[in-house]
A tleap script that builds the chain and sets N, CA, C and O, in Angstrom:
source leaprc.protein.ff14SB
mol = sequence {
  NMET PHE TYR GLY ALA ASP GLU ALA ALA PHE
  PHE ALA GLY ASN SER ASP LEU VAL THR THR
  MET ASP ARG VAL ARG LYS PHE SER PHE ALA
  HIE GLY LEU LEU GLY LYS GLY ALA ALA SER
  ALA ASP ALA VAL GLY ILE ARG PHE PRO ASP
  GLY THR VAL LEU GLY ASN ALA ASP ASN VAL
  LYS LEU ARG PHE SER ASP GLU TYR MET LYS
  LEU ALA ALA ASP GLY LYS CLEU
}
set mol.1.N position { 9.308 16.250 52.285 }
set mol.1.CA position { 10.266 17.192 51.782 }
set mol.1.C position { 9.600 18.463 51.278 }
set mol.1.O position { 10.210 19.531 51.305 }
set mol.2.N position { 8.370 18.363 50.823 }
set mol.2.CA position { 7.699 19.509 50.222 }
set mol.2.C position { 6.378 19.770 50.929 }
set mol.2.O position { 5.723 18.845 51.408 }
set mol.3.N position { 6.000 21.026 50.986 }
set mol.3.CA position { 4.752 21.404 51.625 }
set mol.3.C position { 3.572 21.363 50.662 }
set mol.3.O position { 2.418 21.329 51.088 }
set mol.4.N position { 3.858 21.365 49.389 }
set mol.4.CA position { 2.782 21.334 48.405 }
set mol.4.C position { 3.177 20.555 47.167 }
set mol.4.O position { 4.359 20.425 46.847 }
set mol.5.N position { 2.164 20.034 46.469 }
set mol.5.CA position { 2.415 19.250 45.262 }
set mol.5.C position { 3.053 20.094 44.170 }
set mol.5.O position { 3.849 19.589 43.378 }
set mol.6.N position { 2.708 21.382 44.123 }
set mol.6.CA position { 3.298 22.245 43.104 }
set mol.6.C position { 4.810 22.382 43.294 }
set mol.6.O position { 5.560 22.432 42.320 }
set mol.7.N position { 5.250 22.442 44.547 }
set mol.7.CA position { 6.690 22.514 44.830 }
set mol.7.C position { 7.378 21.216 44.407 }
set mol.7.O position { 8.462 21.245 43.824 }
set mol.8.N position { 6.752 20.092 44.697 }
set mol.8.CA position { 7.329 18.790 44.349 }
set mol.8.C position { 7.407 18.621 42.834 }
set mol.8.O position { 8.407 18.123 42.318 }
set mol.9.N position { 6.370 19.028 42.124 }
set mol.9.CA position { 6.364 18.925 40.661 }
set mol.9.C position { 7.457 19.805 40.061 }
set mol.9.O position { 8.129 19.404 39.111 }
set mol.10.N position { 7.633 20.996 40.611 }
set mol.10.CA position { 8.686 21.883 40.134 }
set mol.10.C position { 10.057 21.248 40.344 }
set mol.10.O position { 10.898 21.277 39.446 }
set mol.11.N position { 10.285 20.676 41.524 }
set mol.11.CA position { 11.555 20.042 41.846 }
set mol.11.C position { 11.858 18.899 40.877 }
set mol.11.O position { 12.983 18.778 40.392 }
set mol.12.N position { 10.864 18.066 40.597 }
set mol.12.CA position { 11.069 16.904 39.736 }
set mol.12.C position { 11.371 17.308 38.296 }
set mol.12.O position { 12.074 16.588 37.588 }
set mol.13.N position { 10.855 18.435 37.862 }
set mol.13.CA position { 11.078 18.862 36.493 }
set mol.13.C position { 12.220 19.846 36.319 }
set mol.13.O position { 12.503 20.273 35.200 }
set mol.14.N position { 12.869 20.205 37.391 }
set mol.14.CA position { 13.925 21.198 37.373 }
set mol.14.C position { 15.273 20.541 37.063 }
set mol.14.O position { 15.537 19.423 37.506 }
set mol.15.N position { 16.111 21.227 36.315 }
set mol.15.CA position { 17.429 20.682 35.964 }
set mol.15.C position { 18.326 20.514 37.189 }
set mol.15.O position { 19.319 19.789 37.131 }
set mol.16.N position { 17.989 21.173 38.287 }
set mol.16.CA position { 18.777 20.999 39.516 }
set mol.16.C position { 18.715 19.559 40.019 }
set mol.16.O position { 19.643 19.094 40.680 }
set mol.17.N position { 17.629 18.850 39.711 }
set mol.17.CA position { 17.514 17.452 40.126 }
set mol.17.C position { 18.610 16.614 39.475 }
set mol.17.O position { 19.207 15.760 40.129 }
set mol.18.N position { 18.875 16.850 38.204 }
set mol.18.CA position { 19.924 16.107 37.496 }
set mol.18.C position { 21.284 16.379 38.143 }
set mol.18.O position { 22.066 15.457 38.375 }
set mol.19.N position { 21.555 17.644 38.429 }
set mol.19.CA position { 22.818 18.022 39.061 }
set mol.19.C position { 22.964 17.363 40.429 }
set mol.19.O position { 24.023 16.831 40.761 }
set mol.20.N position { 21.899 17.401 41.212 }
set mol.20.CA position { 21.919 16.799 42.547 }
set mol.20.C position { 22.151 15.298 42.468 }
set mol.20.O position { 22.975 14.759 43.207 }
set mol.21.N position { 21.433 14.620 41.582 }
set mol.21.CA position { 21.573 13.172 41.477 }
set mol.21.C position { 22.920 12.774 40.890 }
set mol.21.O position { 23.422 11.690 41.187 }
set mol.22.N position { 23.511 13.621 40.070 }
set mol.22.CA position { 24.860 13.348 39.576 }
set mol.22.C position { 25.839 13.360 40.742 }
set mol.22.O position { 26.729 12.513 40.816 }
set mol.23.N position { 25.679 14.307 41.646 }
set mol.23.CA position { 26.537 14.348 42.844 }
set mol.23.C position { 26.304 13.114 43.719 }
set mol.23.O position { 27.251 12.545 44.260 }
set mol.24.N position { 25.053 12.708 43.854 }
set mol.24.CA position { 24.720 11.539 44.686 }
set mol.24.C position { 25.356 10.280 44.114 }
set mol.24.O position { 25.932 9.486 44.857 }
set mol.25.N position { 25.260 10.090 42.803 }
set mol.25.CA position { 25.824 8.860 42.217 }
set mol.25.C position { 27.347 8.848 42.306 }
set mol.25.O position { 27.942 7.794 42.530 }
set mol.26.N position { 27.978 9.996 42.136 }
set mol.26.CA position { 29.440 10.070 42.260 }
set mol.26.C position { 29.877 9.806 43.702 }
set mol.26.O position { 30.861 9.105 43.938 }
set mol.27.N position { 29.146 10.365 44.656 }
set mol.27.CA position { 29.422 10.107 46.069 }
set mol.27.C position { 29.237 8.628 46.372 }
set mol.27.O position { 30.067 8.020 47.048 }
set mol.28.N position { 28.150 8.051 45.873 }
set mol.28.CA position { 27.847 6.638 46.115 }
set mol.28.C position { 28.948 5.741 45.574 }
set mol.28.O position { 29.348 4.781 46.233 }
set mol.29.N position { 29.439 6.046 44.379 }
set mol.29.CA position { 30.524 5.245 43.816 }
set mol.29.C position { 31.802 5.403 44.637 }
set mol.29.O position { 32.464 4.416 44.956 }
set mol.30.N position { 32.143 6.630 44.974 }
set mol.30.CA position { 33.373 6.904 45.715 }
set mol.30.C position { 33.400 6.204 47.072 }
set mol.30.O position { 34.472 5.900 47.593 }
set mol.31.N position { 32.240 5.952 47.636 }
set mol.31.CA position { 32.158 5.316 48.950 }
set mol.31.C position { 31.725 3.852 48.884 }
set mol.31.O position { 31.349 3.263 49.898 }
set mol.32.N position { 31.779 3.271 47.686 }
set mol.32.CA position { 31.499 1.853 47.519 }
set mol.32.C position { 30.047 1.451 47.664 }
set mol.32.O position { 29.748 0.275 47.872 }
set mol.33.N position { 29.147 2.399 47.560 }
set mol.33.CA position { 27.731 2.105 47.760 }
set mol.33.C position { 27.056 1.475 46.546 }
set mol.33.O position { 25.925 0.999 46.642 }
set mol.34.N position { 27.743 1.469 45.407 }
set mol.34.CA position { 27.185 0.850 44.208 }
set mol.34.C position { 27.586 -0.619 44.089 }
set mol.34.O position { 27.170 -1.299 43.151 }
set mol.35.N position { 28.381 -1.105 45.018 }
set mol.35.CA position { 28.803 -2.496 45.018 }
set mol.35.C position { 30.209 -2.673 44.495 }
set mol.35.O position { 30.759 -1.792 43.834 }
set mol.36.N position { 30.787 -3.826 44.799 }
set mol.36.CA position { 32.179 -4.105 44.413 }
set mol.36.C position { 32.362 -4.228 42.908 }
set mol.36.O position { 33.449 -3.967 42.393 }
set mol.37.N position { 31.316 -4.622 42.201 }
set mol.37.CA position { 31.430 -4.819 40.759 }
set mol.37.C position { 31.297 -3.541 39.953 }
set mol.37.O position { 31.496 -3.564 38.738 }
set mol.38.N position { 30.970 -2.435 40.586 }
set mol.38.CA position { 30.777 -1.178 39.864 }
set mol.38.C position { 32.127 -0.588 39.463 }
set mol.38.O position { 32.958 -0.270 40.313 }
set mol.39.N position { 32.328 -0.446 38.156 }
set mol.39.CA position { 33.593 0.083 37.651 }
set mol.39.C position { 33.637 1.608 37.666 }
set mol.39.O position { 34.712 2.206 37.643 }
set mol.40.N position { 32.460 2.230 37.704 }
set mol.40.CA position { 32.385 3.692 37.710 }
set mol.40.C position { 31.011 4.124 38.214 }
set mol.40.O position { 30.145 3.292 38.482 }
set mol.41.N position { 30.829 5.424 38.336 }
set mol.41.CA position { 29.526 5.963 38.743 }
set mol.41.C position { 28.475 5.715 37.668 }
set mol.41.O position { 27.278 5.831 37.931 }
set mol.42.N position { 28.914 5.375 36.464 }
set mol.42.CA position { 27.996 5.090 35.360 }
set mol.42.C position { 27.464 3.659 35.364 }
set mol.42.O position { 26.727 3.279 34.454 }
set mol.43.N position { 27.820 2.864 36.361 }
set mol.43.CA position { 27.398 1.462 36.411 }
set mol.43.C position { 25.878 1.317 36.457 }
set mol.43.O position { 25.327 0.372 35.892 }
set mol.44.N position { 25.215 2.231 37.115 }
set mol.44.CA position { 23.755 2.204 37.188 }
set mol.44.C position { 23.204 3.459 36.515 }
set mol.44.O position { 23.904 4.463 36.384 }
set mol.45.N position { 21.961 3.390 36.098 }
set mol.45.CA position { 21.329 4.525 35.439 }
set mol.45.C position { 20.262 5.164 36.307 }
set mol.45.O position { 19.634 4.513 37.141 }
set mol.46.N position { 20.076 6.455 36.087 }
set mol.46.CA position { 19.026 7.224 36.750 }
set mol.46.C position { 18.242 7.924 35.647 }
set mol.46.O position { 18.801 8.708 34.879 }
set mol.47.N position { 16.931 7.633 35.572 }
set mol.47.CA position { 16.076 8.229 34.534 }
set mol.47.C position { 15.260 9.372 35.138 }
set mol.47.O position { 14.755 9.270 36.256 }
set mol.48.N position { 15.143 10.458 34.376 }
set mol.48.CA position { 14.443 11.652 34.819 }
set mol.48.C position { 13.141 11.833 34.040 }
set mol.48.O position { 12.956 11.209 32.995 }
set mol.49.N position { 12.246 12.672 34.535 }
set mol.49.CA position { 10.939 12.829 33.892 }
set mol.49.C position { 10.992 13.176 32.399 }
set mol.49.O position { 10.086 12.809 31.651 }
set mol.50.N position { 12.031 13.872 31.964 }
set mol.50.CA position { 12.123 14.237 30.546 }
set mol.50.C position { 12.712 13.124 29.686 }
set mol.50.O position { 12.868 13.292 28.477 }
set mol.51.N position { 13.043 11.980 30.305 }
set mol.51.CA position { 13.564 10.831 29.574 }
set mol.51.C position { 15.080 10.729 29.547 }
set mol.51.O position { 15.616 9.704 29.125 }
set mol.52.N position { 15.781 11.764 29.986 }
set mol.52.CA position { 17.241 11.681 30.011 }
set mol.52.C position { 17.691 10.686 31.073 }
set mol.52.O position { 17.003 10.459 32.068 }
set mol.53.N position { 18.854 10.102 30.841 }
set mol.53.CA position { 19.412 9.112 31.755 }
set mol.53.C position { 20.848 9.494 32.072 }
set mol.53.O position { 21.648 9.774 31.179 }
set mol.54.N position { 21.155 9.498 33.353 }
set mol.54.CA position { 22.546 9.612 33.803 }
set mol.54.C position { 23.041 8.192 34.005 }
set mol.54.O position { 22.356 7.382 34.632 }
set mol.55.N position { 24.210 7.878 33.489 }
set mol.55.CA position { 24.756 6.541 33.691 }
set mol.55.C position { 24.271 5.563 32.646 }
set mol.55.O position { 23.963 5.941 31.516 }
set mol.56.N position { 24.205 4.301 33.035 }
set mol.56.CA position { 23.894 3.198 32.133 }
set mol.56.C position { 22.398 3.115 31.843 }
set mol.56.O position { 21.610 2.742 32.713 }
set mol.57.N position { 22.012 3.462 30.622 }
set mol.57.CA position { 20.600 3.431 30.225 }
set mol.57.C position { 20.037 2.009 30.192 }
set mol.57.O position { 18.822 1.819 30.250 }
set mol.58.N position { 20.919 1.013 30.099 }
set mol.58.CA position { 20.475 -0.386 30.093 }
set mol.58.C position { 20.373 -0.970 31.500 }
set mol.58.O position { 19.973 -2.122 31.663 }
set mol.59.N position { 20.730 -0.186 32.513 }
set mol.59.CA position { 20.697 -0.658 33.893 }
set mol.59.C position { 20.113 0.422 34.814 }
set mol.59.O position { 20.694 0.761 35.844 }
set mol.60.N position { 18.955 0.951 34.418 }
set mol.60.CA position { 18.310 2.009 35.198 }
set mol.60.C position { 17.753 1.407 36.487 }
set mol.60.O position { 16.953 0.473 36.451 }
set mol.61.N position { 18.180 1.947 37.611 }
set mol.61.CA position { 17.752 1.466 38.926 }
set mol.61.C position { 16.952 2.508 39.698 }
set mol.61.O position { 16.298 2.185 40.690 }
set mol.62.N position { 17.006 3.752 39.246 }
set mol.62.CA position { 16.290 4.821 39.931 }
set mol.62.C position { 15.568 5.646 38.883 }
set mol.62.O position { 16.176 6.140 37.933 }
set mol.63.N position { 14.253 5.789 39.070 }
set mol.63.CA position { 13.437 6.533 38.103 }
set mol.63.C position { 12.677 7.640 38.819 }
set mol.63.O position { 12.044 7.411 39.849 }
set mol.64.N position { 12.750 8.840 38.259 }
set mol.64.CA position { 11.984 9.960 38.790 }
set mol.64.C position { 10.822 10.230 37.846 }
set mol.64.O position { 11.005 10.323 36.632 }
set mol.65.N position { 9.640 10.353 38.403 }
set mol.65.CA position { 8.454 10.677 37.630 }
set mol.65.C position { 7.743 11.851 38.297 }
set mol.65.O position { 7.623 11.907 39.521 }
set mol.66.N position { 7.280 12.775 37.482 }
set mol.66.CA position { 6.531 13.901 38.026 }
set mol.66.C position { 5.034 13.776 37.732 }
set mol.66.O position { 4.267 14.702 37.995 }
set mol.67.N position { 4.627 12.640 37.192 }
set mol.67.CA position { 3.241 12.432 36.767 }
set mol.67.C position { 2.232 12.686 37.890 }
set mol.67.O position { 1.306 13.480 37.724 }
set mol.68.N position { 2.406 12.025 39.012 }
set mol.68.CA position { 1.426 12.156 40.101 }
set mol.68.C position { 1.532 13.502 40.811 }
set mol.68.O position { 0.534 14.029 41.302 }
set mol.69.N position { 2.737 14.055 40.863 }
set mol.69.CA position { 2.894 15.375 41.482 }
set mol.69.C position { 2.177 16.440 40.654 }
set mol.69.O position { 1.565 17.352 41.211 }
set mol.70.N position { 2.251 16.329 39.333 }
set mol.70.CA position { 1.541 17.283 38.466 }
set mol.70.C position { 0.041 17.132 38.622 }
set mol.70.O position { -0.680 18.127 38.694 }
set mol.71.N position { -0.438 15.889 38.676 }
set mol.71.CA position { -1.872 15.653 38.872 }
set mol.71.C position { -2.343 16.241 40.197 }
set mol.71.O position { -3.406 16.859 40.262 }
set mol.72.N position { -1.561 16.054 41.242 }
set mol.72.CA position { -1.914 16.589 42.544 }
set mol.72.C position { -1.887 18.117 42.527 }
set mol.72.O position { -2.767 18.757 43.102 }
set mol.73.N position { -0.894 18.698 41.879 }
set mol.73.CA position { -0.795 20.146 41.798 }
set mol.73.C position { -1.967 20.740 41.028 }
set mol.73.O position { -2.394 21.861 41.304 }
set mol.74.N position { -2.489 19.983 40.058 }
set mol.74.CA position { -3.627 20.427 39.264 }
set mol.74.C position { -4.966 20.075 39.897 }
set mol.74.O position { -6.018 20.341 39.316 }
set mol.75.N position { -4.934 19.474 41.094 }
set mol.75.CA position { -6.160 19.094 41.793 }
set mol.75.C position { -6.910 17.948 41.154 }
set mol.75.O position { -8.130 17.859 41.290 }
set mol.76.N position { -6.203 17.063 40.455 }
set mol.76.CA position { -6.832 15.955 39.734 }
set mol.76.C position { -6.697 14.613 40.436 }
set mol.76.O position { -7.020 13.578 39.853 }
set mol.77.N position { -6.228 14.613 41.670 }
set mol.77.CA position { -6.128 13.349 42.420 }
set mol.77.C position { -7.205 13.292 43.468 }
set mol.77.O position { -7.296 12.312 44.207 }
savepdb mol mol.pdb
quit
Protein backbone atom coordinates (compact mmCIF):
# COMPACT_ATOMS: atom_id res chain seq x y z
CA UNK A 1 0.00 0.00 0.00
CA UNK A 2 2.88 2.37 0.69
CA UNK A 3 6.11 3.09 -1.11
CA UNK A 4 7.99 4.08 2.01
CA UNK A 5 7.97 3.45 5.75
CA UNK A 6 7.54 7.16 6.43
CA UNK A 7 4.26 7.16 4.48
CA UNK A 8 3.03 4.09 6.37
CA UNK A 9 3.94 5.60 9.75
CA UNK A 10 2.11 8.80 8.85
CA UNK A 11 -0.99 6.84 7.80
CA UNK A 12 -1.04 4.81 11.03
CA UNK A 13 -0.79 7.91 13.19
CA UNK A 14 -3.22 10.05 11.22
CA UNK A 15 -6.78 10.65 12.42
CA UNK A 16 -8.00 9.66 8.95
CA UNK A 17 -7.31 6.04 9.93
CA UNK A 18 -9.95 6.24 12.67
CA UNK A 19 -12.47 7.72 10.24
CA UNK A 20 -11.72 5.06 7.63
CA UNK A 21 -11.98 2.19 10.10
CA UNK A 22 -15.22 3.59 11.49
CA UNK A 23 -16.66 3.37 7.98
CA UNK A 24 -15.29 -0.17 7.58
CA UNK A 25 -16.85 -1.41 10.82
CA UNK A 26 -20.22 0.16 10.00
CA UNK A 27 -20.14 -1.37 6.52
CA UNK A 28 -19.13 -4.74 8.00
CA UNK A 29 -22.04 -4.67 10.44
CA UNK A 30 -24.55 -3.57 7.81
CA UNK A 31 -23.55 -6.50 5.60
CA UNK A 32 -23.48 -9.12 8.36
CA UNK A 33 -19.72 -9.51 8.34
CA UNK A 34 -19.44 -9.26 12.13
CA UNK A 35 -21.56 -12.38 12.61
CA UNK A 36 -25.15 -13.11 13.54
CA UNK A 37 -24.59 -12.35 17.22
CA UNK A 38 -23.38 -8.80 16.62
CA UNK A 39 -26.00 -6.36 17.90
CA UNK A 40 -24.23 -3.30 16.48
CA UNK A 41 -21.02 -2.08 14.86
CA UNK A 42 -19.71 -1.68 18.42
CA UNK A 43 -19.68 -5.47 18.97
CA UNK A 44 -15.95 -5.62 18.26
CA UNK A 45 -13.22 -3.15 19.11
CA UNK A 46 -10.49 -1.58 17.01
CA UNK A 47 -7.46 -0.17 18.87
CA UNK A 48 -5.29 2.57 17.36
CA UNK A 49 -1.66 3.53 18.01
CA UNK A 50 -2.66 6.34 20.39
CA UNK A 51 -4.65 3.87 22.54
CA UNK A 52 -8.13 4.96 21.50
CA UNK A 53 -10.66 2.23 20.77
CA UNK A 54 -13.63 2.27 18.45
CA UNK A 55 -16.31 -0.14 19.61
CA UNK A 56 -16.02 -2.63 22.45
CA UNK A 57 -12.76 -2.09 24.36
CA UNK A 58 -13.25 -5.49 26.04
CA UNK A 59 -13.45 -7.27 22.67
CA UNK A 60 -10.64 -5.74 20.59
CA UNK A 61 -10.12 -7.84 17.46
CA UNK A 62 -8.12 -5.43 15.31
CA UNK A 63 -5.06 -3.53 16.51
CA UNK A 64 -3.07 -0.93 14.62
CA UNK A 65 0.51 -0.30 15.67
CA UNK A 66 2.93 2.18 14.17
CA UNK A 67 5.92 0.92 16.17
CA UNK A 68 7.72 -0.95 13.39
CA UNK A 69 6.81 1.58 10.72
CA UNK A 70 8.40 4.35 12.80
CA UNK A 71 11.52 2.24 13.37
CA UNK A 72 11.77 1.57 9.65
CA UNK A 73 11.22 5.24 8.80
CA UNK A 74 14.02 6.14 11.23
CA UNK A 75 16.35 3.55 9.66
CA UNK A 76 16.47 1.47 12.86
CA UNK A 77 15.41 -1.88 11.41
